LUMTI-220560 format. One line per field, with one value per residue (C-alpha): x, y, z; residue in three letters; residue number from 1. Coordinates in nm, 3 decimals. Each point is the difference from the previous one (the first is absolute). Layout:
N
east: [X; ...]
north: [Y; ...]
up: [Z; ...]
rest: [ALA; ...]
nr: [NUM; ...]
***
This chain:
67
east: [0.692; -0.282; 0.007; -0.324; 0.110; 0.365; 0.001; 0.324; -0.124; -0.351; 0.165; 0.242; -0.327; -0.163; 0.302; 0.020; -0.381; 0.026; 0.262; -0.133; -0.309; 0.042; 0.313; -0.138; -0.290; 0.242; 0.197; -0.286; -0.141; 0.323; -0.035; -0.348; 0.137; 0.307; -0.275; -0.201; 0.326; 0.024; 0.340; 0.243; 0.176; -0.316; -0.083; 0.333; -0.039; -0.351; 0.117; 0.251; -0.257; -0.200; 0.248; 0.060; -0.361; 0.004; 0.298; -0.171; -0.314; 0.176; 0.268; -0.325; -0.162; 0.287; 0.042; -0.363; 0.010; 0.366; -0.161]
north: [1.055; -0.064; 0.000; -0.270; -0.228; -0.148; -0.032; -0.154; -0.304; -0.026; 0.007; -0.314; -0.200; 0.101; -0.174; -0.282; -0.090; 0.032; -0.214; -0.261; 0.010; 0.012; -0.210; -0.285; 0.014; -0.026; -0.276; -0.226; 0.072; -0.123; -0.294; -0.092; 0.052; -0.255; -0.221; 0.017; -0.095; -0.348; -0.003; -0.116; 0.343; 0.186; -0.226; 0.087; 0.351; 0.033; -0.168; 0.252; 0.280; -0.166; 0.014; 0.350; 0.100; -0.228; 0.209; 0.325; -0.076; -0.150; 0.329; 0.188; -0.191; -0.010; 0.438; 0.036; -0.240; 0.090; 0.333]
up: [-0.213; 0.195; 0.340; 0.058; -0.279; -0.049; -0.395; -0.023; 0.244; -0.183; -0.369; 0.156; 0.099; -0.295; -0.231; 0.228; -0.020; -0.380; -0.093; 0.269; -0.104; -0.361; -0.020; 0.203; -0.228; -0.319; 0.151; 0.055; -0.310; -0.183; 0.253; -0.160; -0.349; 0.107; 0.098; -0.305; -0.243; 0.168; -0.069; 0.303; -0.029; 0.012; 0.310; 0.152; -0.090; 0.173; 0.267; 0.076; -0.072; 0.238; 0.273; -0.051; 0.054; 0.301; 0.127; -0.058; 0.189; 0.285; -0.011; -0.006; 0.268; 0.265; -0.072; 0.092; 0.281; 0.130; 0.110]
rest: [UNK; UNK; UNK; UNK; UNK; UNK; UNK; UNK; UNK; UNK; UNK; UNK; UNK; UNK; UNK; UNK; UNK; UNK; UNK; UNK; UNK; UNK; UNK; UNK; UNK; UNK; UNK; UNK; UNK; UNK; UNK; UNK; UNK; UNK; UNK; UNK; UNK; UNK; UNK; UNK; UNK; UNK; UNK; UNK; UNK; UNK; UNK; UNK; UNK; UNK; UNK; UNK; UNK; UNK; UNK; UNK; UNK; UNK; UNK; UNK; UNK; UNK; UNK; UNK; UNK; UNK; UNK]
nr: [1; 2; 3; 4; 5; 6; 7; 8; 9; 10; 11; 12; 13; 14; 15; 16; 17; 18; 19; 20; 21; 22; 23; 24; 25; 26; 27; 28; 29; 30; 31; 32; 33; 34; 35; 36; 37; 38; 39; 40; 41; 42; 43; 44; 45; 46; 47; 48; 49; 50; 51; 52; 53; 54; 55; 56; 57; 58; 59; 60; 61; 62; 63; 64; 65; 66; 67]
***
């Protein structure tokens, strides 16, 4: 264990940023695919995906600004 770097905390931050970053991009791309189908079920799924993305953005802003 390094006395200067908390590797456990660094691992948690890395994992959370990868999941949030890549996960939100993947969900947004699913929303675009759902919108491109033109079917009502696809649009409903796209709306749900966009709500998840908006919630992720709001959560990120809250965590950064809470402080």
